[in-house]
C-alpha positions, 0 to 999 in steps of 0.5 A, a space after each residue: 481480507 478486505 480492510 481499510 488502510 492508509 498510504 503516506 507519500 511525501 507527507 501526504 496521506 490518502 485512504 486505500 483498501 487492503 485487498 490482500 496481505 502477506 508477510 512480503 507485501 500487500 495488494 492495495 485498491 487505490 481510491 483515486 485511479 491514478 499512477 500509484 506511487 513507486 514507494 510509500 509508507 503503508 499503514 495496515 490493519 492492526 497498527 502495522 506500518 511498513 515501507 513498501 515499493 510498488 511492483 505492479 499496477 493494473 488500473 486501480 489495484 497495485 501490488 507493493 513489496 515490503 522493504 527490509 526493515 533496518 
């Protein structure tokens, strides 16, 4: 799966590319090669919005785990 998405951090939004999506998380390609935020709200394909925490990063690709929804 490769699809467009958005990452929102502290009220700022930036585009990203969703490389892979699972029930527990997402693999995100960052369009700006910098440190990925430790937590973000991900706007994913199909209108899905999830809070997520960064678990790893390799250059411009980061893995996020979805946080429990309350």
